C-alpha positions as CSV (number, residue, x, y, z in Angstrom):
1,M,-18.5,-1.8,-3.4
2,E,-21.4,-4.2,-3.1
3,A,-23.9,-1.6,-2.7
4,S,-22.5,0.5,-5.4
5,A,-22.8,-2.4,-7.9
6,L,-26.4,-3.2,-6.7
7,L,-27.6,0.3,-6.9
8,S,-25.9,1.0,-10.2
9,A,-27.3,-2.2,-11.7
10,R,-30.9,-1.0,-10.7
11,L,-30.3,2.2,-12.4
12,A,-29.1,0.5,-15.5
13,A,-32.1,-1.8,-15.4
14,G,-34.4,1.2,-15.8
15,E,-35.5,1.9,-12.2
16,E,-35.9,5.7,-12.0
17,M,-34.5,8.1,-9.4
18,G,-36.8,11.0,-8.6
19,F,-35.8,14.6,-8.6
20,E,-37.0,17.7,-6.7
21,L,-36.9,21.3,-8.0
22,C,-35.1,23.7,-5.8
23,E,-34.7,27.4,-5.9
24,E,-31.3,29.1,-5.9
25,G,-30.0,32.6,-6.2
26,G,-32.2,35.6,-4.9
27,H,-30.5,38.5,-3.3
28,G,-32.5,40.8,-5.4
29,G,-31.7,39.1,-8.7
30,A,-33.6,36.5,-10.8
31,Q,-34.6,33.2,-9.1
32,L,-32.7,30.2,-10.4
33,Y,-33.9,26.6,-10.2
34,C,-32.1,23.3,-10.2
35,Y,-33.0,19.7,-10.1
36,R,-31.7,17.8,-7.0
37,P,-31.8,14.0,-7.2
38,L,-33.6,12.3,-4.3
39,T,-30.7,9.7,-3.8
40,A,-31.5,9.0,-0.1
41,R,-35.1,8.0,-1.0
42,F,-33.9,5.7,-3.8
43,I,-31.6,4.0,-1.4
44,R,-34.2,3.6,1.3
45,E,-36.6,2.0,-1.1
46,R,-34.2,-0.6,-1.8
47,R,-33.4,-1.5,1.8
48,A,-34.5,-5.1,1.4
49,P,-32.0,-6.0,-1.4
50,L,-29.3,-4.1,0.2
51,A,-29.8,-6.1,3.5
52,T,-29.2,-9.3,1.5
53,L,-25.6,-8.4,0.3
54,P,-22.9,-10.6,1.8
55,A,-21.0,-7.7,3.4
56,H,-24.1,-6.2,5.1
57,L,-24.5,-8.4,8.0
58,P,-20.7,-8.4,8.9
59,A,-20.7,-4.5,8.7
60,A,-23.8,-4.2,10.8
61,R,-22.4,-6.4,13.5
62,L,-19.2,-4.5,13.7
63,L,-21.1,-1.2,14.0
64,A,-23.4,-2.8,16.6
65,E,-20.3,-3.0,18.9
66,C,-20.2,0.8,19.1
67,D,-21.7,2.2,22.3
68,T,-22.4,5.7,21.0
69,L,-24.2,4.9,17.6
70,E,-27.1,6.8,18.7
71,L,-25.1,10.0,18.4
72,Y,-24.7,9.3,14.6
73,L,-28.5,8.6,14.2
74,A,-29.2,11.9,16.1
75,A,-26.8,13.8,13.9
76,H,-28.7,12.8,10.9
77,G,-32.1,13.6,12.4
78,E,-33.2,10.0,12.4
79,V,-36.3,9.3,14.3
80,R,-36.0,5.4,13.9
81,V,-34.0,4.3,16.8
82,P,-34.4,0.6,17.3
83,G,-34.2,-0.8,20.8
84,D,-31.5,-3.5,19.8
85,R,-27.9,-2.9,18.8
86,L,-28.2,-4.6,15.5
87,G,-31.3,-2.8,14.5
88,R,-29.6,0.6,15.3
89,A,-26.6,-0.6,13.2
90,T,-28.8,-1.3,10.3
91,V,-30.3,2.1,10.3
92,A,-26.8,3.6,10.7
93,L,-25.5,1.7,7.6
94,E,-28.3,3.1,5.5
95,L,-27.6,6.6,6.6
96,F,-24.0,6.1,5.8
97,L,-24.8,5.0,2.3
98,C,-27.0,8.0,1.9
99,A,-24.0,10.2,3.0
100,I,-21.5,8.6,0.6
101,Y,-24.0,9.3,-2.4
102,A,-25.6,12.4,-1.2
103,E,-27.1,14.6,-4.0
104,R,-25.4,12.2,-6.7
105,S,-27.5,10.7,-9.5
106,E,-25.1,7.7,-10.0
107,F,-23.7,5.1,-7.7
108,G,-19.9,4.6,-8.9
109,F,-17.7,4.2,-6.0
110,E,-15.4,7.0,-5.4
111,P,-12.8,6.8,-2.5
112,A,-12.9,10.5,-1.8
113,H,-16.7,10.4,-1.0
114,F,-16.3,7.2,1.1
115,E,-13.4,8.7,3.2
116,A,-15.4,11.8,3.7
117,A,-18.4,10.0,5.0
118,Y,-16.4,7.5,7.1
119,G,-14.5,10.3,8.6
120,E,-17.8,12.0,9.5
121,L,-19.2,8.8,10.9
122,E,-16.0,8.3,13.1
123,H,-15.9,11.8,14.4
124,T,-19.6,11.6,15.5
125,I,-19.5,8.5,17.4
126,Y,-16.3,9.2,19.1
127,P,-16.8,12.9,20.3
128,E,-15.4,12.6,23.7
129,R,-12.2,10.8,22.8
130,D,-8.7,12.3,23.0
131,A,-6.9,10.0,20.3
132,V,-7.3,7.2,17.8
133,T,-4.9,4.4,17.6
134,V,-4.4,2.2,14.4
135,I,-2.3,-1.1,14.5
136,A,-1.4,-3.3,11.7
137,P,1.0,-6.4,11.8
138,V,4.3,-5.9,10.0
139,L,5.4,-9.3,8.5
140,G,9.0,-10.2,8.0
141,I,10.6,-8.1,10.8
142,A,11.6,-8.6,14.5
143,L,12.8,-6.2,17.1
144,D,16.0,-6.8,19.0
145,H,15.3,-9.0,22.1
146,G,15.9,-6.1,24.4
147,T,13.5,-3.8,22.5
148,T,9.7,-3.7,23.1
149,E,9.1,-0.5,21.2
150,L,10.9,1.5,18.4
151,T,9.5,5.1,18.1
152,L,10.0,6.4,14.5
153,G,8.2,9.7,14.4
154,D,5.1,11.3,13.0
155,G,3.0,9.3,15.5
156,V,4.4,5.9,14.2
157,S,6.1,3.3,16.3
158,L,7.0,-0.4,15.9
159,I,5.9,-2.5,19.0
160,R,6.2,-6.1,19.8
161,G,2.7,-7.3,19.7
162,D,2.6,-8.9,23.2
163,A,3.9,-5.5,24.7
164,L,0.8,-3.7,23.6
165,A,-1.8,-3.9,26.3
166,G,-5.3,-5.1,25.1
167,A,-4.2,-5.6,21.4
168,P,-6.5,-8.2,19.6
169,A,-5.0,-11.6,19.6
170,E,-5.6,-11.9,15.8
171,A,-3.4,-9.0,15.3
172,V,-0.6,-10.2,17.6
173,W,-0.6,-13.9,16.8
174,A,-0.5,-15.3,13.3
175,P,-1.9,-18.8,12.8
176,G,0.9,-21.3,14.0
177,A,3.3,-18.4,14.9
178,E,5.6,-19.1,17.9
179,E,6.5,-15.4,18.3
180,P,4.3,-12.4,18.5
181,A,4.1,-10.1,15.4
182,V,5.7,-6.6,15.3
183,L,2.9,-4.1,15.0
184,A,2.9,-0.7,13.3
185,V,1.1,1.6,15.6
186,L,-0.2,5.1,14.7
187,V,-1.6,7.3,17.3
188,V,-3.4,10.6,16.0
189,H,-5.0,13.1,18.2
190,D,-8.2,15.0,18.1
191,E,-7.5,17.4,15.3
192,S,-6.7,14.5,12.9
193,R,-8.7,11.6,14.1
194,G,-11.5,12.0,11.5
195,G,-9.0,10.6,8.9
196,A,-7.0,8.3,11.0
197,I,-7.6,5.2,8.8
198,G,-6.5,7.0,5.7
199,L,-3.5,8.6,7.5
200,A,-2.5,5.2,8.8
201,R,-2.7,3.6,5.4
202,T,-0.4,6.3,4.0
203,R,2.2,6.2,6.8
204,F,2.4,2.4,7.1
205,R,2.9,2.2,3.3
206,R,5.7,4.7,3.9
207,L,7.0,2.4,6.7
208,L,7.1,-0.5,4.3
209,S,9.0,1.4,1.6
210,A,11.5,2.6,4.2
211,L,12.2,-0.9,5.4
212,R,12.5,-2.3,1.9
213,L,15.0,0.4,1.0
214,F,16.9,0.3,4.3
215,E,17.8,-3.3,4.6
216,R,17.6,-6.5,2.5
217,G,14.7,-8.6,3.6
218,T,11.1,-9.6,2.6
219,Y,8.5,-7.3,4.3
220,A,4.8,-6.8,4.0
221,L,2.0,-5.3,5.8
222,G,-0.9,-7.4,7.1
223,P,-4.1,-7.1,5.1
224,L,-6.1,-6.2,8.3
225,A,-5.6,-3.5,10.7
226,W,-7.3,-2.6,14.0
227,T,-8.5,0.8,15.3
228,R,-9.9,2.2,18.3
229,A,-10.5,5.5,20.2
230,S,-9.2,5.9,23.6
231,G,-11.2,3.6,26.0
232,G,-13.2,2.1,23.1
233,R,-13.2,-1.2,21.4
234,W,-11.0,-2.4,18.7
235,R,-12.6,-2.3,15.2
236,M,-11.1,-4.2,12.2
237,V,-10.5,-2.4,9.0
238,P,-8.7,-3.3,5.8
239,T,-5.2,-1.9,5.1
240,G,-5.5,-2.3,1.3
241,A,-2.2,-4.4,1.5
242,S,-1.7,-7.9,0.1
243,G,-0.1,-9.4,3.2
244,R,2.1,-11.4,0.8
245,L,5.9,-12.1,1.5
246,G,7.8,-12.5,-1.5
247,G,11.2,-14.0,-1.9
248,L,12.9,-16.3,0.7
249,R,10.7,-15.1,3.5
250,Q,13.5,-14.7,6.0
251,L,12.9,-12.8,9.3
252,T,15.0,-9.7,9.5
253,I,15.9,-8.5,13.0
254,V,16.5,-4.9,13.7
255,P,19.6,-4.8,16.0
256,S,19.4,-2.2,18.8
257,A,22.6,-0.8,17.4
258,Q,20.7,0.1,14.1
259,E,17.6,1.5,15.7
260,E,18.6,5.2,15.5
261,E,19.9,4.7,11.8
262,L,16.5,3.2,11.0
263,R,14.8,6.2,12.7
264,A,16.8,8.7,10.8
265,F,16.1,6.9,7.4
266,W,12.4,6.9,8.3
267,R,12.5,10.8,8.7
268,L,14.7,11.2,5.5
269,V,12.1,9.2,3.5
270,G,9.4,11.3,5.1
271,R,11.1,14.5,4.0
272,R,12.4,13.3,0.6
273,G,9.7,10.9,-0.3
274,G,7.9,13.5,-2.5
275,A,11.1,14.3,-4.3
276,A,10.5,11.2,-6.4
277,G,7.4,13.0,-7.7
278,G,6.4,11.4,-10.9
279,G,8.6,10.3,-13.6
280,E,11.2,7.5,-13.8
281,L,12.2,7.4,-10.1
282,A,8.7,7.1,-8.8
283,W,7.8,4.5,-11.3
284,A,10.9,2.4,-10.7
285,L,10.3,2.6,-7.0
286,A,6.7,1.4,-7.4
287,R,8.0,-1.6,-9.7
288,F,10.7,-2.4,-7.2
289,E,8.1,-2.8,-4.5
290,M,5.9,-4.9,-6.7
291,G,9.0,-7.3,-7.2
292,C,9.4,-7.4,-3.4
293,E,5.8,-8.9,-3.2
294,R,6.2,-11.5,-5.8
295,A,6.1,-15.2,-4.6
296,A,8.5,-16.5,-7.3
297,P,11.9,-15.2,-8.3
298,L,11.2,-15.2,-11.9
299,E,8.3,-12.9,-11.5
300,A,10.4,-10.5,-9.5
301,L,13.0,-10.7,-12.0
302,T,10.7,-9.0,-14.7
303,D,9.7,-6.3,-12.2
304,H,13.3,-5.4,-11.3
305,L,14.5,-5.4,-14.9
306,L,11.6,-3.1,-15.8
307,A,12.5,-0.7,-12.9
308,L,16.3,-0.8,-14.0
309,R,15.3,-0.1,-17.7
310,A,13.2,3.0,-16.6
311,L,16.2,4.3,-14.7
312,L,19.1,3.4,-17.0
313,E,17.8,2.5,-20.4
314,P,15.2,5.1,-21.5
315,E,16.1,4.4,-25.2
316,G,14.6,1.0,-24.8
317,P,16.0,-2.4,-24.4
318,Q,17.0,-2.7,-28.1
319,S,19.8,-0.2,-27.2
320,G,21.5,-2.9,-25.1
321,R,22.9,-0.3,-22.6
322,L,21.5,-1.5,-19.5
323,A,24.2,-4.0,-18.4
324,Q,27.1,-1.7,-18.9
325,R,25.3,1.3,-17.2
326,L,24.4,-0.7,-14.2
327,A,27.9,-2.2,-13.8
328,V,29.7,1.2,-14.1
329,I,27.5,2.6,-11.2
330,C,27.4,-0.4,-9.0
331,A,30.8,-2.2,-9.3
332,Q,34.5,-1.5,-8.8
333,P,36.4,-1.1,-12.1
334,D,37.8,-4.6,-12.0
335,E,34.3,-6.1,-11.2
336,R,32.4,-4.3,-13.9
337,A,32.8,-6.7,-16.6
338,A,31.6,-9.7,-14.5
339,L,28.6,-7.8,-13.3
340,A,27.7,-6.7,-16.9
341,R,27.8,-10.4,-17.8
342,R,25.5,-11.4,-15.0
343,V,23.0,-8.6,-15.9
344,A,23.1,-9.9,-19.6
345,R,22.3,-13.4,-18.2
346,A,19.4,-12.0,-16.3
347,I,18.2,-10.4,-19.5
348,D,18.5,-13.6,-21.4
349,L,16.8,-15.5,-18.7
350,E,13.9,-13.3,-18.9
351,R,13.6,-13.8,-22.7
352,A,13.9,-17.6,-22.2
353,V,11.0,-17.6,-19.9
354,I,8.8,-15.4,-22.1
355,T,9.7,-17.5,-25.1
356,G,8.7,-20.7,-23.2
357,M,5.5,-19.1,-22.1
358,T,4.4,-17.8,-25.6
359,A,5.3,-21.1,-27.1
360,G,2.6,-22.8,-25.1
361,T,5.0,-24.7,-22.9
362,G,4.5,-22.6,-19.8
363,L,7.0,-21.7,-17.3
364,D,8.6,-25.3,-17.0
365,G,9.1,-25.3,-20.7
366,G,11.4,-22.3,-20.8
367,F,13.0,-22.4,-17.4
368,P,15.2,-25.5,-17.1
369,A,17.3,-24.6,-20.2
370,G,17.6,-21.0,-19.2
371,R,18.7,-22.1,-15.6
372,A,21.4,-24.5,-17.0
373,R,22.7,-21.9,-19.6
374,L,22.6,-18.9,-17.3
375,A,23.8,-20.0,-13.9
376,G,26.9,-18.1,-14.3
377,E,30.7,-18.7,-13.9
378,R,30.3,-18.7,-10.1
379,G,27.5,-21.2,-10.2
380,D,24.9,-18.6,-9.2
381,S,21.4,-20.0,-8.8
382,V,18.6,-18.1,-10.5
383,E,17.5,-17.0,-7.0
384,A,20.9,-15.4,-6.3
385,L,20.9,-13.7,-9.6
386,V,17.5,-12.0,-9.0
387,E,18.6,-11.1,-5.4
388,E,21.8,-9.5,-6.8
389,L,19.7,-7.3,-9.2
390,S,17.4,-6.5,-6.4
391,A,20.2,-5.4,-4.3
392,H,21.7,-3.1,-6.8
393,L,18.3,-1.6,-7.7
394,R,17.7,-1.0,-4.0
395,A,21.1,0.7,-3.6
396,M,20.4,3.1,-6.6
397,L,16.8,3.9,-5.5
398,R,18.0,4.6,-1.9
399,D,21.0,6.8,-2.9
400,A,18.9,8.7,-5.5
401,L,16.0,9.2,-3.0
402,C,18.5,10.4,-0.4
403,G,20.4,12.7,-2.8
404,H,23.6,10.9,-2.8
405,L,23.1,10.1,-6.5
406,D,21.5,12.4,-9.2
407,A,18.1,11.1,-10.0
408,D,19.2,11.1,-13.7
409,L,20.9,7.7,-13.3
410,R,21.3,7.3,-17.1
411,A,23.3,10.6,-17.2
412,V,25.4,9.5,-14.2
413,A,26.3,6.2,-15.8
414,D,27.1,7.6,-19.1
415,E,29.5,10.2,-17.4
416,L,31.3,7.4,-15.6
417,L,31.6,5.4,-18.8
418,A,33.1,8.3,-20.5
419,E,35.6,8.8,-17.7
420,A,36.5,5.2,-17.9
421,A,37.0,5.3,-21.6
422,E,39.4,8.3,-21.2
423,E,41.4,6.3,-18.6
424,V,41.9,3.6,-21.0
425,A,42.9,5.9,-23.7
426,R,45.7,7.4,-21.8
């Protein structure tokens, strides 16, 4: 990102990139010509300012730990092979940048180009390795005391950190922690290892979604992962996750009796995860997960209400149908009126908070009055009200994803409401 910004700024400032004229075509026809940008030369000529970027030295030091970096230099025909590790890593970084922006006349960051260049780097420096392992801490979860590893499938396992030989201490032990972290582990073999990091990010994110839908709790993926090829050293890479635990931050233990159930649910999410596709269900699932990462219940309240409106109130909140539709799906007949009232209170609470914020009084201006007015006939706290909404949203998303409920939840609710009206009319 830093290199992209610097190089783009240099172009914007008027520094010119050279071009060369290349022949194309032939085969008996007319010769065609094209201009090819001399991107690599432009990058090399700005070697000095690139080396001053804050991320340059840490990245070079990480690369310097690789014992086979010369293979990458040789693969790119590099004749400059410094005798020291840091020097070789610096040259490799320059070649890596050239690979990312090869034959491009602009320097905007594009993830696809980065992943391709990174995969080529990884594949080159680990030519003799059988597999690549990627690990990342999963926060908010613990395994049964008798379980050290829970294999889920698709190369993914949950392992108690101190049971994984040679795992980096930073991955296993959070600052001040008394218990080792549970690690998500992905092992990919030779045919897939060029894209191991991207594959791990995708599957670890799927794991997080499965945990959040499977059981009430607060879960998060650590912001850092570690990867190594067989027999190599661990290298630190970002996961792209926030590492934030929302809500009450309780620890959820997976009892041994539920391990097979979780394994089956993981497989089901893998098979049907694409069933959400686009549309309301996928959008609501994403909004639900945003709410799971919020630090404050009131922030999560808005996420959960937005997700519920996408599923149950496509006409818009002005229709006032959300509370009834949610109650008819999620409550028994004799409990529907009470649940509908609690949902209405949650909506009123959201409005009270927004009104307080827009009036310039901030969260504290709108919240106490809302808390006093909306605690509920059972004396529910705001936290309990938000948790109840989250539980109903989780249940509907899970059942729709698994096929137990039609994905058109509005139609399901209206059909149930019509049936209830007919019962009353009889």
